[in-house]
N, CA, C and O atoms as CSV, one atom per row, in Angstrom:
chain,resi,resn,atom,element,x,y,z
A,1,MET,N,N,40.669,19.439,53.451
A,1,MET,CA,C,39.943,20.319,54.412
A,1,MET,C,C,38.361,20.431,53.817
A,1,MET,O,O,38.159,20.694,52.632
A,2,VAL,N,N,37.439,20.235,54.630
A,2,VAL,CA,C,36.010,20.247,54.117
A,2,VAL,C,C,35.604,21.773,53.998
A,2,VAL,O,O,35.833,22.548,54.926
A,3,THR,N,N,35.007,22.168,52.852
A,3,THR,CA,C,34.720,23.658,52.771
A,3,THR,C,C,33.142,23.680,53.457
A,3,THR,O,O,32.534,22.654,53.762
A,4,ASP,N,N,32.724,24.792,53.596
A,4,ASP,CA,C,31.273,25.220,53.964
A,4,ASP,C,C,30.261,24.496,53.109
A,4,ASP,O,O,29.315,23.811,53.498
A,5,LEU,N,N,30.674,24.805,51.727
A,5,LEU,CA,C,29.649,24.288,50.799
A,5,LEU,C,C,29.490,22.764,50.925
A,5,LEU,O,O,28.361,22.274,50.916
A,6,GLU,N,N,30.672,21.944,51.050
A,6,GLU,CA,C,30.430,20.556,51.282
A,6,GLU,C,C,29.862,20.234,52.630
A,6,GLU,O,O,29.211,19.206,52.816
A,7,GLU,N,N,30.084,21.028,53.483
A,7,GLU,CA,C,29.399,20.823,54.875
A,7,GLU,C,C,28.011,20.886,54.841
A,7,GLU,O,O,27.307,20.091,55.463
A,8,TRP,N,N,27.534,21.873,54.082
A,8,TRP,CA,C,26.020,22.228,54.006
A,8,TRP,C,C,25.263,21.296,53.097
A,8,TRP,O,O,24.084,20.996,53.285
A,9,VAL,N,N,26.046,20.829,52.044
A,9,VAL,CA,C,25.567,19.783,51.224
A,9,VAL,C,C,25.289,18.384,51.951
A,9,VAL,O,O,24.304,17.684,51.718
A,10,GLU,N,N,26.358,18.063,52.915
A,10,GLU,CA,C,26.329,16.815,53.621
A,10,GLU,C,C,25.194,16.910,54.685
A,10,GLU,O,O,24.522,15.928,55.003
A,11,GLU,N,N,25.020,18.160,55.220
A,11,GLU,CA,C,23.969,18.428,56.176
A,11,GLU,C,C,22.743,18.238,55.591
A,11,GLU,O,O,21.964,17.502,56.196
A,12,PHE,N,N,22.346,18.792,54.423
A,12,PHE,CA,C,21.152,18.618,53.642
A,12,PHE,C,C,20.958,16.977,53.520
A,12,PHE,O,O,20.000,16.401,54.037
A,13,ALA,N,N,21.835,16.404,52.883
A,13,ALA,CA,C,21.832,14.866,52.506
A,13,ALA,C,C,21.403,14.176,53.932
A,13,ALA,O,O,20.400,13.475,54.073
A,14,ARG,N,N,22.165,14.440,54.764
A,14,ARG,CA,C,22.072,13.701,56.049
A,14,ARG,C,C,20.517,13.908,56.691
A,14,ARG,O,O,19.935,13.033,57.332
A,15,ASN,N,N,20.070,14.999,56.442
A,15,ASN,CA,C,18.805,15.371,57.179
A,15,ASN,C,C,17.720,15.025,56.211
A,15,ASN,O,O,16.619,14.870,56.741
A,16,VAL,N,N,17.767,14.884,55.056
A,16,VAL,CA,C,16.881,14.525,54.179
A,16,VAL,C,C,16.587,12.972,54.450
A,16,VAL,O,O,15.449,12.507,54.521
A,17,SER,N,N,17.713,12.272,54.586
A,17,SER,CA,C,17.609,10.770,54.877
A,17,SER,C,C,17.026,10.547,56.311
A,17,SER,O,O,16.158,9.699,56.516
A,18,ALA,N,N,17.507,11.291,57.227
A,18,ALA,CA,C,16.968,11.252,58.469
A,18,ALA,C,C,15.252,11.566,58.650
A,18,ALA,O,O,14.420,11.048,59.394
A,19,GLN,N,N,15.157,12.519,57.747
A,19,GLN,CA,C,13.594,12.656,57.839
A,19,GLN,C,C,12.927,11.576,57.196
A,19,GLN,O,O,11.874,11.242,57.740
A,20,THR,N,N,13.249,10.971,56.224
A,20,THR,CA,C,12.493,9.960,55.784
A,20,THR,C,C,12.601,8.749,56.633
A,20,THR,O,O,11.720,7.895,56.531
A,21,ALA,N,N,13.607,8.576,57.477
A,21,ALA,CA,C,13.488,7.406,58.375
A,21,ALA,C,C,12.425,7.803,59.472
A,21,ALA,O,O,11.602,6.957,59.821
A,22,ALA,N,N,12.418,9.001,59.997
A,22,ALA,CA,C,11.459,9.485,60.860
A,22,ALA,C,C,10.003,9.331,60.515
A,22,ALA,O,O,9.112,8.985,61.290
A,23,ILE,N,N,9.889,9.636,59.255
A,23,ILE,CA,C,8.491,9.546,58.791
A,23,ILE,C,C,8.063,8.162,58.661
A,23,ILE,O,O,6.881,7.879,58.857
A,24,ALA,N,N,9.000,7.188,58.318
A,24,ALA,CA,C,8.787,5.900,58.238
A,24,ALA,C,C,8.419,5.155,59.482
A,24,ALA,O,O,7.687,4.166,59.488
A,25,ARG,N,N,9.009,5.727,60.599
A,25,ARG,CA,C,8.552,5.208,62.018
A,25,ARG,C,C,7.537,6.103,62.668
A,25,ARG,O,O,7.328,6.001,63.877
A,26,GLY,N,N,6.858,7.027,61.881
A,26,GLY,CA,C,5.820,7.827,62.373
A,26,GLY,C,C,6.098,8.817,63.389
A,26,GLY,O,O,5.252,9.152,64.219
A,27,ASP,N,N,7.397,9.343,63.333
A,27,ASP,CA,C,7.969,10.276,64.383
A,27,ASP,C,C,7.845,11.691,63.430
A,27,ASP,O,O,8.813,12.116,62.799
A,28,ALA,N,N,6.740,12.239,63.425
A,28,ALA,CA,C,6.613,13.509,62.768
A,28,ALA,C,C,7.433,14.714,63.422
A,28,ALA,O,O,7.890,15.631,62.739
A,29,LYS,N,N,7.587,14.620,64.910
A,29,LYS,CA,C,8.250,15.885,65.398
A,29,LYS,C,C,9.811,15.595,65.054
A,29,LYS,O,O,10.474,16.600,64.795
A,30,SER,N,N,10.385,14.519,65.026
A,30,SER,CA,C,11.834,14.372,64.589
A,30,SER,C,C,11.856,14.698,63.092
A,30,SER,O,O,12.769,15.426,62.703
A,31,GLY,N,N,10.936,14.235,62.183
A,31,GLY,CA,C,10.981,14.378,60.861
A,31,GLY,C,C,10.825,15.932,60.624
A,31,GLY,O,O,11.374,16.374,59.615
A,32,ASN,N,N,10.175,16.767,61.397
A,32,ASN,CA,C,10.029,18.207,61.036
A,32,ASN,C,C,11.354,18.841,61.520
A,32,ASN,O,O,11.782,19.801,60.879
A,33,ARG,N,N,12.001,18.418,62.529
A,33,ARG,CA,C,13.187,18.943,62.941
A,33,ARG,C,C,14.334,18.751,61.858
A,33,ARG,O,O,15.151,19.628,61.578
A,34,HIS,N,N,14.283,17.462,61.277
A,34,HIS,CA,C,15.164,17.280,60.186
A,34,HIS,C,C,14.958,18.150,58.875
A,34,HIS,O,O,15.846,18.656,58.188
A,35,ALA,N,N,13.735,18.204,58.705
A,35,ALA,CA,C,13.374,19.176,57.529
A,35,ALA,C,C,13.813,20.777,57.759
A,35,ALA,O,O,14.205,21.517,56.856
A,36,ASP,N,N,13.681,21.094,58.972
A,36,ASP,CA,C,14.048,22.462,59.280
A,36,ASP,C,C,15.716,22.436,59.104
A,36,ASP,O,O,16.270,23.457,58.696
A,37,ARG,N,N,16.352,21.465,59.364
A,37,ARG,CA,C,17.814,21.444,59.254
A,37,ARG,C,C,18.107,21.360,57.789
A,37,ARG,O,O,19.016,22.101,57.417
A,38,TYR,N,N,17.497,20.568,56.818
A,38,TYR,CA,C,17.867,20.656,55.572
A,38,TYR,C,C,17.514,21.936,54.672
A,38,TYR,O,O,18.129,22.371,53.699
A,39,ILE,N,N,16.248,22.451,55.330
A,39,ILE,CA,C,15.983,23.821,54.554
A,39,ILE,C,C,17.037,24.860,55.130
A,39,ILE,O,O,17.366,25.791,54.395
A,40,ALA,N,N,17.517,24.770,56.242
A,40,ALA,CA,C,18.545,25.768,56.672
A,40,ALA,C,C,19.820,25.616,55.747
A,40,ALA,O,O,20.478,26.585,55.368
A,41,ALA,N,N,20.074,24.423,55.454
A,41,ALA,CA,C,21.343,24.217,54.648
A,41,ALA,C,C,21.079,24.692,53.260
A,41,ALA,O,O,21.963,25.288,52.643
A,42,VAL,N,N,19.951,24.468,52.755
A,42,VAL,CA,C,19.595,25.053,51.502
A,42,VAL,C,C,19.758,26.558,51.400
A,42,VAL,O,O,20.229,27.099,50.400
A,43,ARG,N,N,19.355,27.198,52.460
A,43,ARG,CA,C,19.324,28.704,52.670
A,43,ARG,C,C,20.733,29.118,52.503
A,43,ARG,O,O,21.056,30.021,51.733
A,44,LYS,N,N,21.627,28.407,53.279
A,44,LYS,CA,C,22.959,28.764,53.324
A,44,LYS,C,C,23.671,28.639,51.912
A,44,LYS,O,O,24.459,29.485,51.490
A,45,LEU,N,N,23.298,27.466,51.217
A,45,LEU,CA,C,23.834,27.207,49.899
A,45,LEU,C,C,23.453,28.290,48.829
A,45,LEU,O,O,24.235,28.835,48.050
A,46,LYS,N,N,22.016,28.510,48.944
A,46,LYS,CA,C,21.557,29.635,48.074
A,46,LYS,C,C,22.074,30.945,48.292
A,46,LYS,O,O,22.082,31.793,47.400
A,47,ALA,N,N,22.596,31.185,49.684
A,47,ALA,CA,C,23.114,32.512,49.859
A,47,ALA,C,C,24.449,32.656,49.012
A,47,ALA,O,O,24.806,33.772,48.633
A,48,GLN,N,N,25.197,31.494,48.715
A,48,GLN,CA,C,26.346,31.607,47.951
A,48,GLN,C,C,26.123,31.693,46.497
A,48,GLN,O,O,27.113,31.718,45.766
A,49,GLY,N,N,24.994,31.739,46.015
A,49,GLY,CA,C,24.789,32.091,44.727
A,49,GLY,C,C,24.923,30.846,43.793
A,49,GLY,O,O,24.510,29.765,44.215
A,50,ASP,N,N,25.443,30.930,42.622
A,50,ASP,CA,C,25.654,29.817,41.835
A,50,ASP,C,C,26.496,28.662,42.325
A,50,ASP,O,O,26.248,27.500,42.004
A,51,ALA,N,N,27.543,29.028,43.148
A,51,ALA,CA,C,28.629,28.124,43.743
A,51,ALA,C,C,27.711,27.287,44.742
A,51,ALA,O,O,27.962,26.091,44.888
A,52,GLY,N,N,26.789,27.802,45.346
A,52,GLY,CA,C,26.031,27.000,46.462
A,52,GLY,C,C,25.074,26.107,45.606
A,52,GLY,O,O,24.984,24.916,45.902
A,53,ARG,N,N,24.346,26.621,44.549
A,53,ARG,CA,C,23.575,25.629,43.829
A,53,ARG,C,C,24.302,24.678,43.032
A,53,ARG,O,O,23.821,23.573,42.782
A,54,ASP,N,N,25.528,25.071,42.585
A,54,ASP,CA,C,26.248,23.953,41.771
A,54,ASP,C,C,26.701,22.832,42.831
A,54,ASP,O,O,26.902,21.680,42.444
A,55,ALA,N,N,26.844,23.169,44.070
A,55,ALA,CA,C,27.332,22.283,45.137
A,55,ALA,C,C,26.122,21.321,45.403
A,55,ALA,O,O,26.234,20.099,45.504
A,56,LEU,N,N,24.999,21.999,45.501
A,56,LEU,CA,C,23.805,21.174,45.850
A,56,LEU,C,C,23.541,20.245,44.664
A,56,LEU,O,O,23.206,19.090,44.926
A,57,ALA,N,N,23.646,20.595,43.494
A,57,ALA,CA,C,23.615,19.844,42.205
A,57,ALA,C,C,24.249,18.570,42.314
A,57,ALA,O,O,23.761,17.570,41.788
A,58,LEU,N,N,25.200,18.555,42.903
A,58,LEU,CA,C,26.110,17.228,43.058
A,58,LEU,C,C,25.120,16.052,43.477
A,58,LEU,O,O,25.240,14.921,43.005
A,59,LEU,N,N,24.089,16.416,44.437
A,59,LEU,CA,C,23.244,15.368,44.962
A,59,LEU,C,C,22.140,15.054,44.014
A,59,LEU,O,O,21.273,14.242,44.339
A,60,LEU,N,N,22.123,15.653,42.856
A,60,LEU,CA,C,21.107,15.126,41.761
A,60,LEU,C,C,21.444,13.621,41.492
A,60,LEU,O,O,20.570,12.837,41.124
A,61,LYS,N,N,22.822,13.226,41.701
A,61,LYS,CA,C,23.265,11.859,41.323
A,61,LYS,C,C,23.265,11.151,42.522
A,61,LYS,O,O,23.691,9.998,42.447
A,62,HIS,N,N,22.870,11.579,43.684
A,62,HIS,CA,C,22.990,10.829,44.935
A,62,HIS,C,C,22.337,9.395,45.008
A,62,HIS,O,O,21.209,9.260,44.536
A,63,SER,N,N,22.943,8.384,45.539
A,63,SER,CA,C,22.159,7.137,45.541
A,63,SER,C,C,21.179,7.063,46.227
A,63,SER,O,O,20.391,6.173,45.904
A,64,ASP,N,N,20.880,7.774,47.208
A,64,ASP,CA,C,19.602,7.715,48.054
A,64,ASP,C,C,18.573,8.653,47.217
A,64,ASP,O,O,18.736,9.864,47.072
A,65,LYS,N,N,17.556,7.949,46.723
A,65,LYS,CA,C,16.395,8.645,45.893
A,65,LYS,C,C,15.787,9.710,46.529
A,65,LYS,O,O,15.452,10.707,45.889
A,66,ASP,N,N,15.601,9.604,47.763
A,66,ASP,CA,C,15.048,10.885,48.642
A,66,ASP,C,C,15.873,12.079,48.565
A,66,ASP,O,O,15.392,13.207,48.456
A,67,VAL,N,N,17.244,11.803,48.629
A,67,VAL,CA,C,18.154,12.971,48.690
A,67,VAL,C,C,18.120,13.513,47.270
A,67,VAL,O,O,17.884,14.707,47.083
A,68,SER,N,N,18.350,12.664,46.248
A,68,SER,CA,C,18.432,13.203,44.875
A,68,SER,C,C,17.146,13.983,44.415
A,68,SER,O,O,17.192,15.002,43.727
A,69,THR,N,N,15.894,13.338,44.913
A,69,THR,CA,C,14.614,13.855,44.528
A,69,THR,C,C,14.472,15.573,45.252
A,69,THR,O,O,14.188,16.606,44.646
A,70,MET,N,N,14.761,15.408,46.624
A,70,MET,CA,C,14.608,16.591,47.323
A,70,MET,C,C,15.618,17.712,46.712
A,70,MET,O,O,15.257,18.872,46.516
A,71,ALA,N,N,16.748,17.295,46.473
A,71,ALA,CA,C,17.719,18.272,45.870
A,71,ALA,C,C,16.981,18.851,44.493
A,71,ALA,O,O,16.844,20.059,44.298
A,72,ALA,N,N,16.608,18.013,43.734
A,72,ALA,CA,C,15.968,18.277,42.393
A,72,ALA,C,C,14.826,19.337,42.644
A,72,ALA,O,O,14.706,20.367,41.981
A,73,ALA,N,N,14.068,18.989,43.601
A,73,ALA,CA,C,12.966,19.990,43.849
A,73,ALA,C,C,13.373,21.412,44.213
A,73,ALA,O,O,12.680,22.390,43.933
A,74,PHE,N,N,14.637,21.474,44.905
A,74,PHE,CA,C,15.052,22.709,45.255
A,74,PHE,C,C,15.830,23.501,43.996
A,74,PHE,O,O,16.093,24.703,44.022
A,75,LEU,N,N,16.108,22.700,43.021
A,75,LEU,CA,C,17.064,23.121,41.997
A,75,LEU,C,C,16.371,23.203,40.623
A,75,LEU,O,O,17.028,23.357,39.593
A,76,LEU,N,N,14.941,23.088,40.632
A,76,LEU,CA,C,14.279,22.997,39.455
A,76,LEU,C,C,14.523,24.233,38.619
A,76,LEU,O,O,14.866,24.164,37.439
A,77,ARG,N,N,14.321,25.438,39.314
A,77,ARG,CA,C,14.529,26.700,38.326
A,77,ARG,C,C,16.009,26.791,37.834
A,77,ARG,O,O,16.257,27.279,36.731
A,78,TYR,N,N,16.981,26.323,38.648
A,78,TYR,CA,C,18.369,26.544,38.221
A,78,TYR,C,C,18.829,25.644,37.345
A,78,TYR,O,O,19.530,26.030,36.410
A,79,ARG,N,N,18.504,24.272,37.508
A,79,ARG,CA,C,18.909,23.197,36.707
A,79,ARG,C,C,17.674,22.347,36.164
A,79,ARG,O,O,17.499,21.169,36.476
A,80,THR,N,N,16.881,23.034,35.363
A,80,THR,CA,C,15.485,22.615,35.026
A,80,THR,C,C,15.531,21.133,34.314
A,80,THR,O,O,14.776,20.224,34.657
A,81,ALA,N,N,16.434,21.023,33.366
A,81,ALA,CA,C,16.353,19.603,32.560
A,81,ALA,C,C,16.976,18.608,33.548
A,81,ALA,O,O,16.480,17.482,33.500
A,82,GLU,N,N,17.927,18.791,34.401
A,82,GLU,CA,C,18.316,17.646,35.057
A,82,GLU,C,C,17.492,17.475,36.136
A,82,GLU,O,O,17.286,16.299,36.435
A,83,ALA,N,N,16.889,18.427,36.899
A,83,ALA,CA,C,16.134,18.270,37.933
A,83,ALA,C,C,14.786,17.753,37.606
A,83,ALA,O,O,14.256,17.007,38.429
A,84,LYS,N,N,14.135,18.063,36.466
A,84,LYS,CA,C,13.031,17.431,35.899
A,84,LYS,C,C,13.244,15.891,35.712
A,84,LYS,O,O,12.447,15.054,36.134
A,85,ALA,N,N,14.243,15.641,35.127
A,85,ALA,CA,C,14.568,14.108,34.890
A,85,ALA,C,C,14.688,13.344,36.188
A,85,ALA,O,O,14.111,12.264,36.313
A,86,VAL,N,N,15.309,13.788,37.015
A,86,VAL,CA,C,15.227,13.165,38.418
A,86,VAL,C,C,13.806,13.141,39.086
A,86,VAL,O,O,13.496,12.138,39.729
A,87,LEU,N,N,13.043,14.047,38.986
A,87,LEU,CA,C,11.786,14.102,39.418
A,87,LEU,C,C,10.799,13.170,38.650
A,87,LEU,O,O,10.004,12.454,39.259
A,88,GLU,N,N,10.881,13.207,37.269
A,88,GLU,CA,C,10.123,12.245,36.572
A,88,GLU,C,C,10.634,10.904,36.779
A,88,GLU,O,O,9.761,10.039,36.725
A,89,GLU,N,N,11.747,10.521,36.989
A,89,GLU,CA,C,12.178,9.240,37.399
A,89,GLU,C,C,11.601,8.840,38.676
A,89,GLU,O,O,11.096,7.722,38.779
A,90,ALA,N,N,11.629,9.625,39.625
A,90,ALA,CA,C,11.216,9.291,40.931
A,90,ALA,C,C,9.742,9.243,40.974
A,90,ALA,O,O,9.249,8.488,41.813
A,91,ALA,N,N,8.994,9.888,40.247
A,91,ALA,CA,C,7.513,9.927,40.067
A,91,ALA,C,C,6.960,8.729,39.486
A,91,ALA,O,O,5.795,8.418,39.733
A,92,ARG,N,N,7.732,7.990,38.692
A,92,ARG,CA,C,7.473,6.701,38.121
A,92,ARG,C,C,7.483,5.645,39.129
A,92,ARG,O,O,6.954,4.586,38.792
A,93,GLY,N,N,8.057,5.738,40.475
A,93,GLY,CA,C,8.145,4.877,41.322
A,93,GLY,C,C,7.001,4.776,42.372
A,93,GLY,O,O,5.857,5.150,42.113
A,94,GLU,N,N,7.319,4.321,43.407
A,94,GLU,CA,C,6.188,4.084,44.498
A,94,GLU,C,C,6.613,4.637,45.827
A,94,GLU,O,O,7.794,4.868,46.087
A,95,GLY,N,N,5.476,4.874,46.784
A,95,GLY,CA,C,5.717,5.367,47.894
A,95,GLY,C,C,5.734,7.055,47.838
A,95,GLY,O,O,5.584,7.753,46.835
A,96,LEU,N,N,5.969,7.503,49.261
A,96,LEU,CA,C,5.815,8.771,49.345
A,96,LEU,C,C,6.811,9.774,48.592
A,96,LEU,O,O,6.483,10.949,48.424
A,97,ILE,N,N,8.000,9.287,48.157
A,97,ILE,CA,C,8.851,9.990,47.321
A,97,ILE,C,C,8.357,10.127,45.997
A,97,ILE,O,O,8.629,11.169,45.401
A,98,ALA,N,N,7.583,9.132,45.355
A,98,ALA,CA,C,7.003,9.209,44.128
A,98,ALA,C,C,5.764,10.319,44.141
A,98,ALA,O,O,5.607,11.200,43.296
A,99,PHE,N,N,5.111,10.126,45.036
A,99,PHE,CA,C,3.848,11.177,45.317
A,99,PHE,C,C,4.568,12.649,45.419
A,99,PHE,O,O,4.115,13.561,44.729
A,100,GLU,N,N,5.577,12.855,46.194
A,100,GLU,CA,C,6.245,14.150,46.312
A,100,GLU,C,C,6.715,14.583,45.097
A,100,GLU,O,O,6.545,15.764,44.794
A,101,ALA,N,N,7.331,13.758,44.277
A,101,ALA,CA,C,8.068,14.066,42.925
A,101,ALA,C,C,6.860,14.641,42.116
A,101,ALA,O,O,6.969,15.758,41.610
A,102,ALA,N,N,5.764,13.946,41.983
A,102,ALA,CA,C,4.655,14.051,41.187
A,102,ALA,C,C,4.171,15.623,41.476
A,102,ALA,O,O,3.988,16.465,40.597
A,103,GLN,N,N,4.010,15.816,42.869
A,103,GLN,CA,C,3.446,16.959,43.212
A,103,GLN,C,C,4.335,18.160,42.847
A,103,GLN,O,O,3.770,19.193,42.488
A,104,VAL,N,N,5.682,18.114,42.909
A,104,VAL,CA,C,6.524,19.096,42.477
A,104,VAL,C,C,6.401,19.332,40.976
A,104,VAL,O,O,6.335,20.465,40.501
A,105,LEU,N,N,6.376,18.259,40.278
A,105,LEU,CA,C,6.191,18.498,38.658
A,105,LEU,C,C,4.849,19.102,38.427
A,105,LEU,O,O,4.772,20.003,37.592
A,106,LYS,N,N,3.923,18.765,38.980
A,106,LYS,CA,C,2.604,19.324,38.885
A,106,LYS,C,C,2.541,20.671,39.102
A,106,LYS,O,O,1.974,21.382,38.272
A,107,SER,N,N,3.083,21.182,40.188
A,107,SER,CA,C,3.249,22.498,40.633
A,107,SER,C,C,4.108,23.366,39.680
A,107,SER,O,O,3.838,24.543,39.444
A,108,TRP,N,N,5.169,22.700,39.147
A,108,TRP,CA,C,6.143,23.292,38.115
A,108,TRP,C,C,5.173,23.685,36.896
A,108,TRP,O,O,5.066,24.840,36.483
A,109,GLU,N,N,4.457,22.548,36.355
A,109,GLU,CA,C,3.635,22.760,35.167
A,109,GLU,C,C,2.667,23.972,35.400
A,109,GLU,O,O,2.594,24.855,34.545
A,110,LEU,N,N,1.890,24.026,36.601
A,110,LEU,CA,C,0.878,24.822,36.843
A,110,LEU,C,C,1.543,26.351,37.200
A,110,LEU,O,O,0.868,27.334,37.503
A,111,GLY,N,N,2.826,26.320,37.106
A,111,GLY,CA,C,3.389,27.707,37.423
A,111,GLY,C,C,3.385,28.105,38.880
A,111,GLY,O,O,3.808,29.218,39.191
A,112,VAL,N,N,2.894,27.194,39.868
A,112,VAL,CA,C,2.958,27.582,41.231
A,112,VAL,C,C,4.105,27.216,42.104
A,112,VAL,O,O,4.201,27.627,43.260
A,113,TRP,N,N,5.020,26.396,41.502
A,113,TRP,CA,C,6.186,26.047,42.169
A,113,TRP,C,C,6.987,27.211,42.756
A,113,TRP,O,O,7.193,28.232,42.100
A,114,ALA,N,N,7.406,27.050,43.926
A,114,ALA,CA,C,8.020,28.134,44.719
A,114,ALA,C,C,9.110,27.830,45.614
A,114,ALA,O,O,9.293,28.606,46.552
A,115,LEU,N,N,9.842,26.860,45.483
A,115,LEU,CA,C,10.989,26.611,46.335
A,115,LEU,C,C,12.182,27.540,46.178
A,115,LEU,O,O,12.896,27.920,47.107
A,116,ASP,N,N,12.311,27.851,44.940
A,116,ASP,CA,C,13.367,28.824,44.705
A,116,ASP,C,C,12.780,30.022,43.762
A,116,ASP,O,O,12.684,30.004,42.535
A,117,PRO,N,N,12.439,30.997,44.600
A,117,PRO,CA,C,11.732,32.147,43.744
A,117,PRO,C,C,12.689,32.930,42.911
A,117,PRO,O,O,12.272,33.872,42.237
A,118,GLY,N,N,13.976,32.586,42.920
A,118,GLY,CA,C,14.783,33.476,41.901
A,118,GLY,C,C,15.843,34.339,42.701
A,118,GLY,O,O,16.589,35.113,42.101
C-alpha cells in the first residue's frame, strides 16, 4: 500500500521531470503547471513535519539530477550538508540545472535563500 508521503514524493519527482521536459520544448505554460504541482507536493510533505522532509530527502539520491537538485533546494535548511553536496555537484555541470543550483547556493551564502523558512 502506497502512503500519502510516498505519493507526494512521487508527485514531486514526476512533476520536476515533466517541467524540465516542458522547458526543453519551450512550453512555459505546461512547465509552470508542473511547477505548481511539485510545489503543492512539497507543501503537503512539509505539513507532515520531519516525516515529510525525511520522505523528500530520499530524492537527494534520485537518478534524475533535476529531481535530486530540486529536492536539495527545498531541503537546504533541514539537510544542509547533504543538500549542499547535491547542489555543489549539480552546479559543476552544464545547462539550466547547473545554473539553478549555483543560484540556490549563492542565495544560501548571502542569507537570502527562502524556500523553507523554517
